[in-house]
LOFI-88971 format. One record per residue: x, y, z of N, C-alpha, C in turn; chain; residue in three letters; residue number from 1. Coordinates in nm, 2 decimals. Atoms other than C-alpha are relative to their C-alpha. Layout:
<atoms>
{{X, Y, Z}, {X, Y, Z}, {X, Y, Z}, A, ALA, NUM}
...
</atoms>
This chain:
<atoms>
{{0.01, 0.13, -0.05}, {-0.27, 2.09, 0.77}, {0.14, -0.06, 0.02}, A, MET, 1}
{{-0.13, 0.06, -0.03}, {0.01, 1.89, 0.93}, {0.03, -0.11, -0.09}, A, SER, 2}
{{-0.04, 0.11, 0.09}, {0.20, 1.61, 0.76}, {-0.08, -0.12, 0.03}, A, GLU, 3}
{{0.08, 0.11, -0.04}, {-0.01, 1.36, 0.96}, {-0.14, 0.04, 0.03}, A, HIS, 4}
{{0.14, -0.02, -0.04}, {-0.38, 1.33, 1.00}, {-0.03, -0.06, 0.13}, A, LEU, 5}
{{0.05, 0.06, -0.12}, {-0.55, 1.28, 1.33}, {-0.11, -0.10, -0.03}, A, THR, 6}
{{0.11, 0.10, 0.01}, {-0.81, 1.01, 1.39}, {-0.12, 0.07, -0.06}, A, SER, 7}
{{0.12, -0.07, 0.05}, {-1.08, 1.27, 1.34}, {0.01, 0.04, -0.15}, A, GLU, 8}
{{-0.02, -0.04, 0.14}, {-0.93, 1.40, 1.01}, {-0.01, -0.12, -0.09}, A, GLU, 9}
{{0.00, 0.12, 0.08}, {-0.89, 1.04, 0.88}, {-0.15, -0.04, -0.02}, A, ILE, 10}
{{0.14, 0.04, 0.01}, {-1.26, 0.97, 0.96}, {-0.07, 0.09, -0.09}, A, LEU, 11}
{{0.06, -0.09, 0.09}, {-1.36, 1.28, 0.77}, {0.05, -0.03, -0.14}, A, THR, 12}
{{-0.06, 0.02, 0.13}, {-1.13, 1.20, 0.48}, {-0.05, -0.13, -0.07}, A, ALA, 13}
{{0.05, 0.13, 0.05}, {-1.27, 0.84, 0.44}, {-0.15, -0.01, 0.04}, A, VAL, 14}
{{0.14, 0.00, -0.04}, {-1.65, 0.87, 0.44}, {-0.06, -0.13, 0.05}, A, PRO, 15}
{{0.05, 0.13, -0.04}, {-1.72, 0.50, 0.47}, {0.06, -0.06, 0.13}, A, ARG, 16}
{{-0.08, 0.05, -0.12}, {-1.48, 0.46, 0.77}, {-0.07, 0.05, 0.12}, A, LEU, 17}
{{0.06, -0.04, -0.13}, {-1.63, 0.45, 1.12}, {0.11, -0.01, 0.10}, A, THR, 18}
{{-0.10, 0.00, -0.10}, {-1.44, 0.49, 1.44}, {0.02, -0.15, 0.04}, A, ARG, 19}
{{-0.01, 0.14, -0.03}, {-1.51, 0.12, 1.52}, {0.09, -0.07, -0.10}, A, LEU, 20}
{{-0.08, 0.06, 0.10}, {-1.37, 0.01, 1.19}, {0.15, 0.04, 0.01}, A, ARG, 21}
{{-0.14, -0.05, -0.01}, {-1.06, 0.23, 1.23}, {0.07, -0.07, 0.11}, A, LEU, 22}
{{-0.07, 0.06, -0.11}, {-0.98, 0.09, 1.57}, {0.02, -0.15, -0.02}, A, GLU, 23}
{{-0.02, 0.14, 0.03}, {-1.04, -0.27, 1.46}, {0.11, -0.02, -0.10}, A, ALA, 24}
{{-0.10, 0.02, 0.10}, {-0.82, -0.22, 1.15}, {0.14, 0.04, 0.05}, A, TRP, 25}
{{-0.13, -0.03, -0.06}, {-0.54, -0.06, 1.35}, {0.04, -0.12, 0.08}, A, VAL, 26}
{{-0.03, 0.12, -0.08}, {-0.56, -0.36, 1.58}, {0.04, -0.12, -0.09}, A, GLY, 27}
{{-0.03, 0.11, 0.09}, {-0.55, -0.60, 1.28}, {0.11, 0.03, -0.09}, A, ALA, 28}
{{-0.11, -0.04, 0.08}, {-0.27, -0.41, 1.12}, {-0.03, 0.02, -0.15}, A, ARG, 29}
{{0.04, -0.04, 0.13}, {-0.47, -0.32, 0.82}, {0.07, 0.14, -0.04}, A, VAL, 30}
{{-0.06, -0.13, 0.01}, {-0.33, 0.03, 0.87}, {0.09, 0.02, 0.13}, A, VAL, 31}
{{-0.09, -0.02, -0.12}, {-0.04, 0.13, 1.10}, {0.03, 0.15, 0.02}, A, SER, 32}
{{-0.03, -0.14, -0.02}, {-0.05, 0.48, 1.23}, {0.14, 0.02, 0.06}, A, PRO, 33}
{{-0.13, -0.04, -0.06}, {0.27, 0.66, 1.33}, {-0.02, 0.08, 0.13}, A, VAL, 34}
{{0.01, -0.08, -0.12}, {0.34, 0.81, 1.66}, {0.06, 0.14, -0.02}, A, GLU, 35}
{{-0.05, -0.14, 0.02}, {0.37, 1.19, 1.65}, {0.00, 0.07, 0.14}, A, THR, 36}
{{0.00, -0.07, -0.13}, {0.42, 1.45, 1.92}, {-0.14, 0.03, 0.05}, A, ALA, 37}
{{0.14, -0.02, -0.04}, {0.04, 1.50, 1.92}, {-0.08, -0.12, 0.02}, A, GLY, 38}
{{0.07, 0.13, -0.01}, {-0.04, 1.13, 1.94}, {0.01, -0.08, -0.13}, A, GLY, 39}
{{0.01, 0.09, 0.12}, {-0.14, 0.88, 1.68}, {-0.03, 0.09, -0.13}, A, ARG, 40}
{{0.02, -0.07, 0.13}, {-0.11, 1.01, 1.32}, {-0.01, -0.09, -0.12}, A, GLY, 41}
{{0.02, 0.08, 0.12}, {-0.21, 0.88, 0.98}, {0.06, 0.08, -0.12}, A, PHE, 42}
{{-0.06, -0.06, 0.12}, {-0.03, 0.95, 0.65}, {-0.10, 0.01, -0.11}, A, ARG, 43}
{{0.09, -0.02, 0.11}, {-0.19, 1.06, 0.33}, {-0.02, -0.14, -0.07}, A, GLN, 44}
{{0.02, 0.13, 0.06}, {-0.13, 0.71, 0.19}, {-0.10, -0.09, 0.08}, A, VAL, 45}
{{0.10, 0.07, -0.08}, {-0.35, 0.58, 0.47}, {-0.14, 0.03, -0.04}, A, ASP, 46}
{{0.13, -0.03, 0.05}, {-0.64, 0.76, 0.32}, {-0.04, -0.09, -0.11}, A, VAL, 47}
{{0.03, 0.10, 0.12}, {-0.62, 0.55, 0.00}, {-0.01, -0.14, 0.05}, A, ALA, 48}
{{0.01, 0.13, -0.05}, {-0.55, 0.24, 0.20}, {-0.13, -0.03, 0.07}, A, ARG, 49}
{{0.13, 0.02, -0.08}, {-0.85, 0.28, 0.43}, {-0.12, 0.01, -0.09}, A, LEU, 50}
{{0.11, -0.01, 0.10}, {-1.07, 0.38, 0.13}, {-0.01, -0.14, -0.07}, A, THR, 51}
{{0.00, 0.14, 0.06}, {-0.97, 0.05, -0.04}, {-0.05, -0.10, 0.10}, A, LEU, 52}
{{0.04, 0.10, -0.11}, {-1.02, -0.14, 0.29}, {-0.15, 0.01, 0.01}, A, ALA, 53}
{{0.14, -0.02, -0.01}, {-1.37, 0.00, 0.32}, {-0.07, -0.07, -0.12}, A, CYS, 54}
{{0.06, 0.06, 0.12}, {-1.45, -0.10, -0.04}, {0.01, -0.15, 0.00}, A, GLU, 55}
{{-0.02, 0.14, -0.01}, {-1.31, -0.45, 0.00}, {-0.09, -0.06, 0.11}, A, LEU, 56}
{{0.08, 0.05, -0.11}, {-1.48, -0.50, 0.33}, {-0.15, 0.00, -0.03}, A, SER, 57}
{{0.14, -0.01, 0.03}, {-1.82, -0.38, 0.21}, {-0.04, -0.08, -0.12}, A, ASP, 58}
{{0.04, 0.07, 0.12}, {-1.82, -0.54, -0.14}, {0.03, -0.15, 0.02}, A, GLU, 59}
{{-0.03, 0.14, 0.00}, {-1.66, -0.87, -0.05}, {-0.01, -0.06, 0.14}, A, PHE, 60}
{{0.03, 0.04, -0.13}, {-1.74, -0.89, 0.32}, {0.13, -0.08, 0.06}, A, GLU, 61}
{{-0.13, 0.06, -0.05}, {-1.37, -0.97, 0.41}, {0.01, 0.02, 0.15}, A, LEU, 62}
{{-0.03, -0.01, -0.14}, {-1.29, -1.04, 0.77}, {0.13, 0.08, 0.02}, A, ALA, 63}
{{-0.12, -0.09, -0.02}, {-1.02, -0.81, 0.92}, {0.13, -0.07, -0.03}, A, ASP, 64}
{{-0.13, 0.06, 0.02}, {-0.75, -1.07, 0.91}, {0.02, -0.03, -0.15}, A, ASP, 65}
{{-0.01, 0.02, 0.15}, {-0.83, -1.15, 0.54}, {0.03, 0.13, -0.07}, A, ALA, 66}
{{-0.02, -0.13, 0.05}, {-0.84, -0.78, 0.47}, {0.15, 0.04, 0.01}, A, LEU, 67}
{{-0.15, -0.03, -0.02}, {-0.49, -0.74, 0.62}, {0.08, -0.08, -0.10}, A, ALA, 68}
{{-0.07, 0.08, 0.10}, {-0.37, -1.02, 0.40}, {0.00, 0.05, -0.14}, A, LEU, 69}
{{0.02, -0.05, 0.14}, {-0.51, -0.88, 0.08}, {0.08, 0.13, -0.01}, A, VAL, 70}
{{-0.08, -0.13, 0.01}, {-0.36, -0.53, 0.16}, {0.15, -0.03, 0.00}, A, LEU, 71}
{{-0.14, 0.03, 0.00}, {-0.03, -0.69, 0.24}, {0.05, -0.05, -0.14}, A, ASP, 72}
{{-0.03, 0.04, 0.14}, {-0.04, -0.86, -0.11}, {0.01, 0.12, -0.09}, A, LEU, 73}
{{0.00, -0.12, 0.08}, {-0.12, -0.52, -0.27}, {0.13, 0.08, 0.03}, A, VAL, 74}
{{-0.13, -0.07, -0.04}, {0.18, -0.37, -0.08}, {0.11, -0.07, -0.07}, A, ASP, 75}
{{-0.10, 0.08, 0.06}, {0.40, -0.65, -0.21}, {0.01, 0.03, -0.15}, A, ARG, 76}
{{0.01, -0.02, 0.15}, {0.28, -0.60, -0.57}, {0.05, 0.14, -0.03}, A, LEU, 77}
{{-0.05, -0.14, 0.03}, {0.35, -0.22, -0.55}, {0.15, 0.00, 0.02}, A, HIS, 78}
{{-0.14, 0.01, -0.02}, {0.70, -0.29, -0.41}, {0.07, -0.07, -0.12}, A, ARG, 79}
{{-0.06, 0.07, 0.11}, {0.77, -0.54, -0.69}, {0.00, 0.09, -0.13}, A, ALA, 80}
{{0.01, -0.09, 0.11}, {0.65, -0.29, -0.95}, {0.10, 0.11, 0.01}, A, GLU, 81}
{{-0.10, -0.10, -0.02}, {0.87, -0.02, -0.81}, {0.14, -0.05, -0.03}, A, ALA, 82}
{{-0.13, 0.06, 0.02}, {1.17, -0.26, -0.81}, {0.02, -0.03, -0.15}, A, GLU, 83}
{{-0.01, 0.03, 0.14}, {1.10, -0.36, -1.17}, {0.02, 0.13, -0.08}, A, LEU, 84}
{{-0.02, -0.13, 0.06}, {1.08, 0.01, -1.27}, {0.14, 0.05, 0.02}, A, ASP, 85}
{{-0.14, -0.04, -0.02}, {1.41, 0.08, -1.11}, {0.10, -0.08, -0.08}, A, ALA, 86}
{{-0.09, 0.09, 0.07}, {1.57, -0.22, -1.27}, {0.00, 0.04, -0.15}, A, LEU, 87}
{{0.01, -0.04, 0.14}, {1.44, -0.11, -1.61}, {0.07, 0.13, -0.03}, A, ALA, 88}
{{-0.07, -0.12, 0.01}, {1.58, 0.23, -1.56}, {0.15, -0.02, 0.00}, A, GLU, 89}
{{-0.15, 0.03, 0.00}, {1.92, 0.09, -1.47}, {0.04, -0.07, -0.13}, A, ILE, 90}
{{-0.04, 0.08, 0.12}, {1.92, -0.15, -1.76}, {0.00, 0.09, -0.13}, A, LEU, 91}
{{0.00, -0.10, 0.11}, {1.83, 0.14, -2.00}, {0.13, 0.07, -0.02}, A, ALA, 92}
{{-0.13, -0.07, 0.00}, {2.17, 0.29, -1.92}, {0.11, -0.10, -0.04}, A, GLY, 93}
{{-0.11, 0.10, 0.03}, {2.36, -0.03, -2.01}, {0.01, -0.01, -0.16}, A, GLU, 94}
{{-0.02, 0.01, 0.15}, {2.51, -0.10, -2.36}, {-0.11, -0.10, -0.06}, A, PRO, 95}
{{0.10, 0.08, 0.07}, {2.28, -0.26, -2.62}, {0.03, -0.15, 0.02}, A, GLU, 96}
{{-0.04, 0.14, -0.01}, {2.48, -0.59, -2.60}, {-0.05, -0.06, 0.14}, A, ALA, 97}
{{0.03, 0.04, -0.14}, {2.42, -0.62, -2.22}, {-0.16, -0.01, 0.00}, A, VAL, 98}
{{0.15, 0.01, -0.01}, {2.04, -0.54, -2.26}, {-0.05, -0.12, -0.08}, A, ARG, 99}
{{0.04, 0.12, 0.08}, {2.01, -0.80, -2.54}, {0.03, -0.13, 0.07}, A, ARG, 100}
{{-0.04, 0.13, -0.07}, {2.19, -1.07, -2.34}, {-0.10, -0.02, 0.12}, A, ARG, 101}
{{0.10, 0.01, -0.11}, {1.96, -1.00, -2.04}, {-0.14, -0.03, -0.05}, A, ILE, 102}
{{0.13, 0.02, 0.06}, {1.65, -0.99, -2.26}, {-0.01, -0.15, -0.04}, A, GLY, 103}
{{0.00, 0.14, 0.04}, {1.75, -1.33, -2.41}, {-0.01, -0.09, 0.11}, A, ASP, 104}
{{0.01, 0.09, -0.12}, {1.81, -1.48, -2.07}, {-0.13, 0.00, 0.06}, A, ALA, 105}
{{0.14, -0.01, -0.05}, {1.47, -1.36, -1.95}, {-0.09, -0.08, -0.09}, A, LEU, 106}
{{0.09, 0.07, 0.09}, {1.30, -1.49, -2.26}, {0.01, -0.15, 0.01}, A, ALA, 107}
{{-0.03, 0.14, -0.01}, {1.46, -1.83, -2.21}, {-0.06, -0.06, 0.13}, A, ALA, 108}
{{0.06, 0.04, -0.13}, {1.32, -1.85, -1.85}, {-0.15, 0.01, 0.00}, A, ARG, 109}
{{0.14, -0.02, 0.00}, {0.97, -1.75, -1.94}, {-0.08, -0.11, -0.07}, A, MET, 110}
</atoms>
């Protein structure tokens, strides 16, 4: 299998996804396919994203624009988590006094 999935492959990989939903969600920017030499392609992460989109749409009856907003918030949360993990890793390499001073400053702001 190639690095990117075709529309047919993504429809097979996400059982609740229909062609109509896929096209609507591409238009609403719920998912953004990449352009490949063979045409439009979807990444493996799009399988999880579209699976979540189907669940949110079915369970909470979210409109496409609301769904795009919710998934954007999920993306932001994941980015923030990754940034915090990177910061924690960097701070772990600092001397104890520096870590303590930063910890105290954080505690004072919370």
